[in-house]
N, C-alpha and C positions, 0 to 999 in steps of 0.2 A: 426624928424617934429613930434610933436604931433598931433595925428589924433582927431577931433571932429567928433561923429556920426549928420547926420542929417538926421531928420524924413522923411522918403519915402513914400510921400503922393499919389504916384501913383497907390499905392495898394487898395488905399479906393476910388478912382474914375473910373468914366466910361470911355471907355470898359477896363475890364480887363481881362484877356484871363489865367488863371492860366493854364490850360492844357497843355499851352506850357513848363510848366515845366516838365511835364510827358515825359521822354526819346522814342522816337520813337521805340527803341528798348526794352523799358520794358517788364517784363514779362506779365503785366497786361494789354498791349496793345494788345500783342499779344495774349492773352486767350482772350480778347474781340473779334477780328479779327475771332479767329479758333474755337469758340464756339456761335451760339446765341441761346442764352436762351428765346428765345419768344414762343417758344413751350411749356412751360413750363407752361403760363397761361391756354391753353387748356385743358393741363393734370389736371390739379387743381383746374380748373373750377367748379364739381359737387361736392366740398368740401365748397363752399361759399353759400349765399343762395342771396336772392334779394333783402332786406332791410337790416338795422341797420347800424352800422358803418363801415366805409371804412377801409378796410386792408391796409397793408403793400403791395407793390406791389409785387407777387410772384417773378418775376425774380430777385428784390433786393434781397429777402430773400435767394432763392438759391444762390446767388452771397455773401452774407456773410458767408455761410457755406461754399462753396470753399475757401473764404480768412481764415475761420477759420483753415483750412488745409494745404492750399498751405504754409503759415508761418509759421504753427505749434505753433498759439495764443494757449497760456495756458488755457484760458477760454473765454465764451460769453460775461461775464462781462467785462472784459478784450479788448477784441473785439470792444465791443460799445463804451470803454474809449478813444481807441487808434485812432478811426476812423476820429473824427474832426480834430487829430494830421495830419492826412496822408493826402496829398494832391493826390496822387495816387489812394487810397483807394476812396478818394470823386470822384474824375472822374471815376473811375470803378463803382461806385455805383450810380452815376449821382446826387450827391447832391451838396448841395450850400454850400458857408462857414455859411449863416445863416440858413442853415434846420437845424431841430430838428431831430436829431437820435433817432430810437425808443427804447423801452427796452429789454434788453437782453431774457425776457421772450417771446416775437414773434416767437422767432427761435425754443425753446421749444414747442411751442403749434402749431406751423406748421408741425414739425416731428409731433407728434401727430395726427394730422388732417388727413395730408398726406397718413403715410403708406410707406411700405417698397417700394411696387409698383410704386411711382413717383422717388423714387432715382434709382430704378433697370431699369427704364427707361433711366435716364439720362446717366448712367452707358453704356447702350446698343446704346445713341444715340453716344458716344464716339467711341464705336466698327465701328458702320455706318461711321462714317467719316473717319476712319483710312483704313479702308476698299478704301473707293474712293478714297484716296491719295497712295493707292497701297501698302500700308505698312503690310498686312495682305496677308502672302500663302494661310496658312489653311490646309496645308497637313500634315505638322509636328506640332506637339505638345508638350509642356514641362510641367508637373504637378507636385505640390510640395504643402506642405501647413506648416504653420508655425503657432507659439503659440503665443496668444496675452495675456497679462496679465490682468484679471479681476479691476475693479475700486472699491476693496474690499479688506482688509487687512487679514494676516492669523490669525488674533487674531478675526476674524467675524466668523471661520469656528467653528461649535459646530457639537457635536452627534444631529443626526437626533430625535432620541427618548429624547433628552434633550430640542429640539427647541419643538416638539409637546407637553410635559410635561409644558416648560412655557406659553406654549399658552394655556392651558387648565387651569392654575395658580394653577397647582397640587403642593402638598407641601410637598409628600412623596419623601423621598430621591431616588435618580438614582442610579441604580446597577452599580459598577465597574466592569467593565467586557471588555474585548476586544471584538470588532465590527468582527462580520466574512463577509467575501466575498469582494467584490471591495470596496476600501475606500470611493466611491461616494454611496455607499449603505447604507454607516453608517452616513456619515459626509456631512455638507451643510454648505453653508456662507450666513449667516442670512441679508449680506448687499446686496449681488446680487444671489438671489438662481437661477436663470439660470446657472450660470456660474458652472464648475466641477473642481475638485481639480486634477491639472496635476504637476508632479514632473519637475523643470526646471535645468537640469543639475545637479549637485551634492547636490544642496540643497532642503528645505524641499517641498512638495508640496502646491500648492498656486492655489487660483481661479483663471480659467482662459478659455479662448474661442481659438478659431482655423479659421484659414483662409484658405482655400483651392482656388487654383488659377491655371488656365489654360494659358501659355505663348507661343504665337506664335513664331515658330522659325526666320521667316525673320527679323522683326524688335523689338521683345521681349512685343508687345502690347499684354495685357491682354484680352482676349478673353469670359474666363467664368469664374465664381467664386461662392464660395458658403462660409457661417460663419456656424460653428457650435458650439457645446461646447466644452470645450477643450478634453475632455476623447474618446471622435469620432474617431473610429481608421480612418484613410486616405484612405486606402484601398478599404475602402466600399463606398469610392464619385467616384471611378473613373470611372465608365462607365457612371455613370451619368451627370458628368464633362466632358465627351467625348461629348455626346451627346448634352450637351448645346453649348458646344465648336460648332457642326455643326450648331444647328441650329442660334447661333448668326452670324456666319459667312456664312452661306448658302453654305459650301464645307466641303464634306466628308474629316474625317482624315484618314490619311495612315499610320502615322507613332504615336506613343505614347512612347516617352520616359519619364521614371521615375525611383527612384532609387529602392532599394530593399524590402523597406516596402511594395510597389504596387506590387512587384512580388509574387503575391499568385496564387494557381490553378487557383482559380475561375477568377481571372482577365486575368489571362494568355488565358484560356479556351472559354470565352465572349468575347475577343477584337480578339482571333484568328478567334472566328467564324463567327465575324463582317467581316474578309477579312483585318484586320490591324495589320501591322508588330507592335512587340512589342518589342522595344529594352527598356524594365526595367529591372533593376536587377533582381535575381534571390531569393524569400526569404529562400529558403534552403541553401544558400552559408551564411547565418547570423546565421543559426541553427545548422550547421555544428559543430560536439564535439569529442572526444575522442570516444564516442559510434559507431559514423561511418568512423573515420578516419582508412585509411587501408581495408575498407571493399568493394566488388565489387558493384560499381551504379546500378541502374535498367537498365541502357543502354546495362549490359552486359549481361542480360536475355532473351532471343528470344521469342516474342510471335505470336503462332499458331492461327490465327484467326479461322480456320477451328475446331480445337479441344477443342478453347477455353481454353488453358493452356500456363504455360510459360515454356521453358528448362533452366536450370542453366547452367554455365561453367561448371560444372561436368556431365551434360548429365542426369543429373534426372528433372523429372516434377513436376513442380507445379500447381494443381490443383485448381480449384474453390472452395473456403473454407467459403463463407457468404458475407454480405455485409454490411457496414455500411452506412447506409439511411441518419444519420445525415452529414457526409460529403463528402455524394455522391461518394463512391468509391465501388469496388469488390476485394475481398480480396484472394490472391492466395498462397497457401503453398504446401510445401512438407512434406510427413510424418516425424514425429518425429524421428522414429528410422532410416531413412537413413539418414538425417542429420547429427546425433549421429555419424555416422561411415564413412560421406564423410572427405575425405584427405584433401579438400580444404575449411574444417568450419573454421576455423582460419580467412579466407581472405573473409569469406562470412558471418557469422553472429559472433554475440556472444550471441545469445537469446539461452536460454535452450530447449524452444520450437521448433527452426529451425528457418529457412528464412522463410518471408513472403513478398510479393509483391503487392502494391495496384495500380488498375488499376481504370480510370475513362470512362466514356460512350464516351468522346472526346479526345483520349489518344492521337490520332495520331495529333490532333490539339494542346494539350500540349506541346506534345514533339516538333514539328514545332516552336512553341513559345519560347520553351527552347532555341532551336538553335538559334532562332534568337536574342536572349537575349545574348547568349556567343560569338556572331559575331565578328568581328573585327569593323564593321561598327557601332553595338550596343553599345560597350566601347567608342566609338568617341564620338557617341551622348549623352551617360550619362556623360563624362568628359564635354561637351559642355551645357549638361542643368545645371550642378553643377554651372557653371559660368553664365549663364541666370538667374536661377532662385535666386543662392544668389544676385546676383546683385539687381535685382526687388524689393526683400524683403527687402534689404540694403536700398534701395533708400526709399520704404516708410517707414523705421524706422527713417532713415536720416534726411530725409526731411518733413513728412508730422505727425509723432507721433505714426505711427502704432504700435508699439508694446506695447501700453498701453491705456485702454479702456478709452475714455472719460466721455462716459453715462453708466449706469446700465440696465441690460436686454438681450436677445440675439439680439430680434428686432430692438433695439438702435445700438447694436454692428454691424449688418450688415448693416445699413445705414452709420456707420463710414466708414466700409468697401469697400460699393460702392462708396462714396466721394472720397477715397483716389486711389481708382482703377483709376476712371475715369480722377483723377487729371494728375496720371502717363502717363497715354493715351493721354491727352493734352498735356501732355509737351510733347511727342514725336511725335506728330503733328506739335508743333511749330519749334522742332528740324528740323524736316524733312522740313518746310516751308523754315527755312534758309540754308538748303543743298541745296535747289532748286535754291535760289537765288545768292547762290556762284557758283552752276554750271552753270547758265547763265550769272556771269559776267565772268567767268573763261577764255573765247576768248576774252573779252576784257583787262583783265589784262594782258592775254598774248601778243596782240599787242601791248599794251603800253609798256610793257618791250622790245619787240621787237625795238618798235621806240627807246628806249632810248638807246639801245645797237649801232643802226646804228648811232645816233648822238654822243655818247661817242666816243672819238679817241682811237680805237684799231686795232690790226692787222687786216689783210684782212680774218684770219681762223675765229677770234671771229664774225666777219659780216658776214660772210656764216654760220657758227652754228645759226645765232640769224634770219638768214632768212629762212632756212632750217631745224631748230628744231635738 
């Protein structure tokens, strides 16, 4: 039978409640219930005057920015185009079918007016809610960093000398010479000068940023974050991130888990001196080569605190030989002629000058931290960290466009990272809320199943098992 479409006039008459078309388990309903954004009006109030044109509600603006990353919409123009076409978006933003959607420039103007602090408070608000929900333990934290490609092509990278020359409109030809030192000392992206060049895998160096994160061990909540240029060494941010984690969660870190890139002497000693167990990989394990293979480790040399000297496996003495004030250690060495005649020389050193030992002021703390790193628990924690952090960054990349900058400039990239981290924490809160519902309903489901088993003709043994579990 041929069908004929009839006009559905009920959509254009009163009363109409399109909110019924948004399912109860929709992510935006859960997001709206989980995070009350009304506090944002108080936070941004100092940025608005008392007279002039009325602005778009700041709550609507921040919701639009969350939508931008929640569904990884490719641009702000595209977001404004699809909002009128999405009932769930209209419901979440509080717009009616006939309301005018603001211009996309509203978002960029708000970001510039509000600055980083407002988005940082939004991120910290999600941490506070995760704490109240019991999703954060705070004692054990996992630290890692990931590169983010800047919104700039490789073709935008030129020599700094050339850039300065173009700015001055100098017509003299540039000298053709190979730049010395770090690549970022000689080259810069004209599109996004804040980014720095970093090699991604086996490819060429690209303009990049770097996102540093602390993830709590209990549920994977992001408790601290920092955005830097891509060339920043992540090991230098470890202590600051640990302190930021303690500040945001109100708990003292007891165990820090990280890979070997963080396992520097400075990090081992600083965290160890703070009383924190260091389950980090040892950077020395990455630096071992044929020069150290088969050579006695430093642990084979015994230190005499009273005499301030070392005794080698052959029974010879290594005495103080000066200090390296840049690296912060004292050097101990045996006499050159003694090492030259030693029968254990092939197992001790390959240097013509003889064996030397470096000792730091907090050497006992360093040794304890390295023992913690090599322990069975430390190895297990690093395996867990790999799962935790890789899943965290992969989730950000797959669902929220984490691996590519939307905007240019370090401060804008920081806003992007705060919004993505806040969304990931909110999704954990939503998932935890659903889990609580299932746990509360579990006894009811069990009773219903038991009742069904009793009503169903079965053997007496089945009925006994249904009643007694």
